[in-house]
PDB file of N, CA, C and O in Angstrom:
ATOM      1  N   UNK A   1      90.840 104.305  77.100  1.00  0.00           N
ATOM      2  CA  UNK A   1      91.268 103.632  78.281  1.00  0.00           C
ATOM      3  C   UNK A   1      92.312 104.125  79.364  1.00  0.00           C
ATOM      4  O   UNK A   1      92.278 103.948  80.582  1.00  0.00           O
ATOM      5  N   UNK A   2      93.370 104.877  78.493  1.00  0.00           N
ATOM      6  CA  UNK A   2      94.036 104.776  79.540  1.00  0.00           C
ATOM      7  C   UNK A   2      93.905 106.570  80.502  1.00  0.00           C
ATOM      8  O   UNK A   2      94.599 107.094  81.373  1.00  0.00           O
ATOM      9  N   UNK A   3      92.191 107.165  79.474  1.00  0.00           N
ATOM     10  CA  UNK A   3      91.755 107.875  80.778  1.00  0.00           C
ATOM     11  C   UNK A   3      90.988 107.453  82.244  1.00  0.00           C
ATOM     12  O   UNK A   3      90.720 107.867  83.372  1.00  0.00           O
ATOM     13  N   UNK A   4      90.865 106.393  81.394  1.00  0.00           N
ATOM     14  CA  UNK A   4      90.244 106.021  82.678  1.00  0.00           C
ATOM     15  C   UNK A   4      91.386 105.330  84.344  1.00  0.00           C
ATOM     16  O   UNK A   4      91.485 105.284  85.570  1.00  0.00           O
ATOM     17  N   UNK A   5      91.815 105.051  83.369  1.00  0.00           N
ATOM     18  CA  UNK A   5      93.268 104.598  84.405  1.00  0.00           C
ATOM     19  C   UNK A   5      94.198 105.201  84.815  1.00  0.00           C
ATOM     20  O   UNK A   5      95.017 104.624  85.531  1.00  0.00           O
ATOM     21  N   UNK A   6      94.331 106.434  84.506  1.00  0.00           N
ATOM     22  CA  UNK A   6      95.077 108.253  85.009  1.00  0.00           C
ATOM     23  C   UNK A   6      94.050 107.969  85.254  1.00  0.00           C
ATOM     24  O   UNK A   6      94.094 106.749  85.417  1.00  0.00           O
ATOM     25  N   UNK A   7      92.262 108.580  85.527  1.00  0.00           N
ATOM     26  CA  UNK A   7      91.690 109.177  86.864  1.00  0.00           C
ATOM     27  C   UNK A   7      91.512 108.201  87.257  1.00  0.00           C
ATOM     28  O   UNK A   7      90.287 108.315  87.309  1.00  0.00           O
ATOM     29  N   UNK A   8      91.756 106.890  87.746  1.00  0.00           N
ATOM     30  CA  UNK A   8      92.530 105.502  88.997  1.00  0.00           C
ATOM     31  C   UNK A   8      93.500 105.760  90.068  1.00  0.00           C
ATOM     32  O   UNK A   8      93.364 105.543  91.272  1.00  0.00           O
ATOM     33  N   UNK A   9      94.586 106.299  89.384  1.00  0.00           N
ATOM     34  CA  UNK A   9      96.171 106.203  89.385  1.00  0.00           C
ATOM     35  C   UNK A   9      95.375 107.857  90.337  1.00  0.00           C
ATOM     36  O   UNK A   9      94.886 107.645  91.447  1.00  0.00           O
ATOM     37  N   UNK A  10      95.351 108.964  89.913  1.00  0.00           N
ATOM     38  CA  UNK A  10      94.966 109.880  90.311  1.00  0.00           C
ATOM     39  C   UNK A  10      93.832 109.821  91.636  1.00  0.00           C
ATOM     40  O   UNK A  10      93.829 110.714  92.483  1.00  0.00           O
ATOM     41  N   UNK A  11      93.023 108.830  91.684  1.00  0.00           N
ATOM     42  CA  UNK A  11      92.004 108.882  93.104  1.00  0.00           C
ATOM     43  C   UNK A  11      92.741 108.456  94.049  1.00  0.00           C
ATOM     44  O   UNK A  11      92.695 108.973  95.165  1.00  0.00           O
ATOM     45  N   UNK A  12      93.714 107.224  93.688  1.00  0.00           N
ATOM     46  CA  UNK A  12      94.554 106.601  95.072  1.00  0.00           C
ATOM     47  C   UNK A  12      95.410 107.374  95.583  1.00  0.00           C
ATOM     48  O   UNK A  12      95.731 107.536  96.760  1.00  0.00           O
ATOM     49  N   UNK A  13      96.091 108.268  93.810  1.00  0.00           N
ATOM     50  CA  UNK A  13      97.324 109.397  95.192  1.00  0.00           C
ATOM     51  C   UNK A  13      96.675 110.453  95.915  1.00  0.00           C
ATOM     52  O   UNK A  13      97.261 111.074  96.802  1.00  0.00           O
ATOM     53  N   UNK A  14      95.400 110.701  95.549  1.00  0.00           N
ATOM     54  CA  UNK A  14      93.729 112.023  96.653  1.00  0.00           C
ATOM     55  C   UNK A  14      94.406 111.173  98.070  1.00  0.00           C
ATOM     56  O   UNK A  14      94.694 111.622  99.179  1.00  0.00           O
ATOM     57  N   UNK A  15      94.531 109.572  97.433  1.00  0.00           N
ATOM     58  CA  UNK A  15      93.406 108.186  98.823  1.00  0.00           C
ATOM     59  C   UNK A  15      94.875 108.240  99.353  1.00  0.00           C
ATOM     60  O   UNK A  15      94.529 107.640 100.371  1.00  0.00           O
ATOM     61  N   UNK A  16      96.423 108.464  99.587  1.00  0.00           N
ATOM     62  CA  UNK A  16      97.120 107.981  99.785  1.00  0.00           C
ATOM     63  C   UNK A  16      97.840 105.890  99.197  1.00  0.00           C
ATOM     64  O   UNK A  16      98.437 104.834  99.405  1.00  0.00           O
ATOM     65  N   UNK A  17      97.362 106.436  98.720  1.00  0.00           N
ATOM     66  CA  UNK A  17      97.414 105.217  97.906  1.00  0.00           C
ATOM     67  C   UNK A  17      98.204 104.650  96.110  1.00  0.00           C
ATOM     68  O   UNK A  17      97.733 105.170  95.098  1.00  0.00           O
ATOM     69  N   UNK A  18      99.028 103.903  96.019  1.00  0.00           N
ATOM     70  CA  UNK A  18      99.694 103.382  95.146  1.00  0.00           C
ATOM     71  C   UNK A  18      99.596 102.674  94.262  1.00  0.00           C
ATOM     72  O   UNK A  18     100.095 101.580  94.527  1.00  0.00           O
ATOM     73  N   UNK A  19      99.061 102.758  92.994  1.00  0.00           N
ATOM     74  CA  UNK A  19      98.948 101.053  91.385  1.00  0.00           C
ATOM     75  C   UNK A  19      99.993 100.871  91.600  1.00  0.00           C
ATOM     76  O   UNK A  19     100.788 101.811  91.608  1.00  0.00           O
ATOM     77  N   UNK A  20     100.269  99.958  91.780  1.00  0.00           N
ATOM     78  CA  UNK A  20     101.289  98.893  90.567  1.00  0.00           C
ATOM     79  C   UNK A  20     101.531  98.860  89.826  1.00  0.00           C
ATOM     80  O   UNK A  20     102.377  99.024  90.705  1.00  0.00           O
ATOM     81  N   UNK A  21     101.987  98.777  88.191  1.00  0.00           N
ATOM     82  CA  UNK A  21     102.133  99.143  87.505  1.00  0.00           C
ATOM     83  C   UNK A  21     102.598  97.163  86.750  1.00  0.00           C
ATOM     84  O   UNK A  21     102.639  96.622  85.645  1.00  0.00           O
ATOM     85  N   UNK A  22     102.837  96.778  88.175  1.00  0.00           N
ATOM     86  CA  UNK A  22     103.505  95.346  87.281  1.00  0.00           C
ATOM     87  C   UNK A  22     102.996  94.513  87.565  1.00  0.00           C
ATOM     88  O   UNK A  22     103.226  93.410  87.068  1.00  0.00           O
ATOM     89  N   UNK A  23     102.145  94.717  88.437  1.00  0.00           N
ATOM     90  CA  UNK A  23     100.493  93.575  89.261  1.00  0.00           C
ATOM     91  C   UNK A  23      99.500  94.599  88.655  1.00  0.00           C
ATOM     92  O   UNK A  23      98.423  94.007  88.595  1.00  0.00           O
ATOM     93  N   UNK A  24      99.425  95.271  88.401  1.00  0.00           N
ATOM     94  CA  UNK A  24      97.643  95.790  87.858  1.00  0.00           C
ATOM     95  C   UNK A  24      97.605  94.907  86.955  1.00  0.00           C
ATOM     96  O   UNK A  24      98.607  94.227  86.738  1.00  0.00           O
ATOM     97  N   UNK A  25      96.456  94.731  86.246  1.00  0.00           N
ATOM     98  CA  UNK A  25      95.286  94.021  85.194  1.00  0.00           C
ATOM     99  C   UNK A  25      94.319  94.560  84.881  1.00  0.00           C
ATOM    100  O   UNK A  25      93.914  94.805  86.018  1.00  0.00           O
ATOM    101  N   UNK A  26      93.669  94.918  84.320  1.00  0.00           N
ATOM    102  CA  UNK A  26      92.743  94.803  83.130  1.00  0.00           C
ATOM    103  C   UNK A  26      91.451  93.977  83.088  1.00  0.00           C
ATOM    104  O   UNK A  26      91.247  93.022  82.338  1.00  0.00           O
ATOM    105  N   UNK A  27      90.652  94.454  83.954  1.00  0.00           N
ATOM    106  CA  UNK A  27      89.762  93.495  82.952  1.00  0.00           C
ATOM    107  C   UNK A  27      88.250  94.278  82.589  1.00  0.00           C
ATOM    108  O   UNK A  27      87.639  95.257  83.017  1.00  0.00           O
ATOM    109  N   UNK A  28      88.100  93.518  81.827  1.00  0.00           N
ATOM    110  CA  UNK A  28      86.577  94.250  79.964  1.00  0.00           C
ATOM    111  C   UNK A  28      85.357  93.185  81.204  1.00  0.00           C
ATOM    112  O   UNK A  28      85.483  92.070  81.710  1.00  0.00           O
ATOM    113  N   UNK A  29      84.301  94.204  81.271  1.00  0.00           N
ATOM    114  CA  UNK A  29      83.429  93.264  80.818  1.00  0.00           C
ATOM    115  C   UNK A  29      81.973  94.005  80.564  1.00  0.00           C
ATOM    116  O   UNK A  29      81.457  95.117  80.669  1.00  0.00           O
ATOM    117  N   UNK A  30      81.704  92.878  80.226  1.00  0.00           N
ATOM    118  CA  UNK A  30      80.275  92.836  79.651  1.00  0.00           C
ATOM    119  C   UNK A  30      78.871  92.041  79.044  1.00  0.00           C
ATOM    120  O   UNK A  30      79.031  90.848  78.786  1.00  0.00           O
ATOM    121  N   UNK A  31      77.533  92.617  78.806  1.00  0.00           N
ATOM    122  CA  UNK A  31      77.125  91.502  78.701  1.00  0.00           C
ATOM    123  C   UNK A  31      77.199  90.723  77.473  1.00  0.00           C
ATOM    124  O   UNK A  31      77.807  91.112  76.476  1.00  0.00           O
ATOM    125  N   UNK A  32      76.461  89.427  77.571  1.00  0.00           N
ATOM    126  CA  UNK A  32      76.810  88.614  76.687  1.00  0.00           C
ATOM    127  C   UNK A  32      75.850  88.741  75.423  1.00  0.00           C
ATOM    128  O   UNK A  32      75.770  87.714  74.749  1.00  0.00           O
ATOM    129  N   UNK A  33      75.025  89.963  74.948  1.00  0.00           N
ATOM    130  CA  UNK A  33      74.431  90.523  73.943  1.00  0.00           C
ATOM    131  C   UNK A  33      75.418  91.202  72.969  1.00  0.00           C
ATOM    132  O   UNK A  33      75.474  91.131  71.741  1.00  0.00           O
ATOM    133  N   UNK A  34      76.209  91.904  73.882  1.00  0.00           N
ATOM    134  CA  UNK A  34      77.394  92.669  73.094  1.00  0.00           C
ATOM    135  C   UNK A  34      78.365  91.654  72.105  1.00  0.00           C
ATOM    136  O   UNK A  34      79.270  90.976  72.592  1.00  0.00           O
ATOM    137  N   UNK A  35      78.082  91.657  70.840  1.00  0.00           N
ATOM    138  CA  UNK A  35      78.690  91.375  70.458  1.00  0.00           C
ATOM    139  C   UNK A  35      79.803  92.158  68.740  1.00  0.00           C
ATOM    140  O   UNK A  35      79.938  91.890  67.546  1.00  0.00           O
ATOM    141  N   UNK A  36      80.365  93.283  69.855  1.00  0.00           N
ATOM    142  CA  UNK A  36      81.835  94.133  69.683  1.00  0.00           C
ATOM    143  C   UNK A  36      82.782  93.474  69.740  1.00  0.00           C
ATOM    144  O   UNK A  36      83.164  92.949  70.786  1.00  0.00           O
ATOM    145  N   UNK A  37      83.519  93.332  68.319  1.00  0.00           N
ATOM    146  CA  UNK A  37      85.080  93.335  68.742  1.00  0.00           C
ATOM    147  C   UNK A  37      85.916  94.474  68.499  1.00  0.00           C
ATOM    148  O   UNK A  37      86.094  94.961  67.382  1.00  0.00           O
ATOM    149  N   UNK A  38      86.521  94.966  69.765  1.00  0.00           N
ATOM    150  CA  UNK A  38      87.618  95.678  69.251  1.00  0.00           C
ATOM    151  C   UNK A  38      89.451  95.361  70.524  1.00  0.00           C
ATOM    152  O   UNK A  38      89.621  94.557  71.441  1.00  0.00           O
ATOM    153  N   UNK A  39      89.981  95.947  70.194  1.00  0.00           N
ATOM    154  CA  UNK A  39      91.722  95.600  69.863  1.00  0.00           C
ATOM    155  C   UNK A  39      91.886  96.943  70.651  1.00  0.00           C
ATOM    156  O   UNK A  39      91.493  98.102  70.524  1.00  0.00           O
ATOM    157  N   UNK A  40      92.791  96.102  71.676  1.00  0.00           N
ATOM    158  CA  UNK A  40      93.458  96.955  72.866  1.00  0.00           C
ATOM    159  C   UNK A  40      95.025  96.712  72.987  1.00  0.00           C
ATOM    160  O   UNK A  40      95.589  95.622  73.082  1.00  0.00           O
ATOM    161  N   UNK A  41      95.584  97.949  72.962  1.00  0.00           N
ATOM    162  CA  UNK A  41      97.082  97.498  72.701  1.00  0.00           C
ATOM    163  C   UNK A  41      97.959  98.780  74.154  1.00  0.00           C
ATOM    164  O   UNK A  41      97.925  99.968  74.474  1.00  0.00           O
ATOM    165  N   UNK A  42      98.568  97.609  74.536  1.00  0.00           N
ATOM    166  CA  UNK A  42      98.657  98.126  76.541  1.00  0.00           C
ATOM    167  C   UNK A  42     100.783  98.674  76.272  1.00  0.00           C
ATOM    168  O   UNK A  42     101.438  99.097  77.225  1.00  0.00           O
TER     169      UNK A  42
END
C-alpha cells in the first residue's frame, strides 16, 4: 500500500499538485466474491 501512495505522490508532484495527508483517505474496493480478510496498519 505504501508503494502505491508513493507512486501517487510522485505523479502529483510531477503535475504540480500536493497530497494533503490530513485529508487523504484510502478506499479499498473489491468484488463481492473476494472474501479475503486482511489487516492494514497506517
